[in-house]
N, C-alpha and C positions, 0 to 999 in steps of 0.2 A: 948307362944312358942308352945303350943299344936296346935293352929290353923295354925301356919306357918308350923309346921311339917306335918300336914295333907295335906297342899297344895303341899309340896315337894313330899310326898308319892303318891299323886294323879297324879302327872306329869307322862306322859307316860314313860319317861326314867329317872325319879328321884329316888335317893336312899339315905337314911339317913345312915351315917356312924357312927355318934357319937352324943349323946344327953345328955345334962346336964340341970339343971333347967333353967339356963339363957343363954345357948349356944347350937348351933346346927351346926354340920358339915355334909355336904352332897355332892353328885356329881349329875350332870345332863349331859346327853349326847346330842350332837346336832343331829338333825333329819336325815340329809343326810349322813354325814361321820362318825357319832358316836364319834366325838371328846369329850373328857372328860373336863367338866368345874367344877371347885371347887366352892362350895357355903358355905359361912360362915354367920351365923346370931348370933347376941348377943342382949340381952335386957339390957337396962340401966334403972333400976327402978327409980333412982333418977330423971332422966330427962324425964322419961316416953316415951322412944324412943326404936324402934327396928332398929338396924343397920344391913344391909344386904349387902354382897359383893359376887359377882359372877365373876369369872375370868377364862379365858381359860388357860389350862396347856401348850398347844402347839401353836406356831405361834405368830404373832405380832398383828393380828386383828381378829375380829370375825364377822364383818359386822353388829354389833349392837345386836347380839343374846343375850348376857348377859344382856344388858340394857332392852331389850324387855321382857325377862323372869322375871327379878326382878320387873319391872313396872307392869306386869300382875299380879304377886303374890300380890304386895302391893295394887293394885286396888281391887282385890278380898277381901283382908283383910279389906280394908277401907269400902267396901260395906257391909260386914258382921257386922262391928262394927258401921256403920252409921256415918262415918266421911268422909270429903271431900278429894279426891285425884286427882291431886297432891295438897299438902298443899299450902295454900296461904300465 
């Protein structure tokens, strides 16, 4: 979770709101209109998985911004850990 928290904090508009050993709650703002997107992450130690969710607070669509953000973060983590992304 430390590595994921560092990614969120390094994002230009990312802000960590709450951190627990296996959970993280944050926000990130879109570049142009500064819309707030909620980011939630949870580690499942038994399954050895990191679950990440990013969703817009306002509107019906985000033109793929949340998917791109999460994919970029997971790609960075996978490179740091030496695992393939996306998983096969």
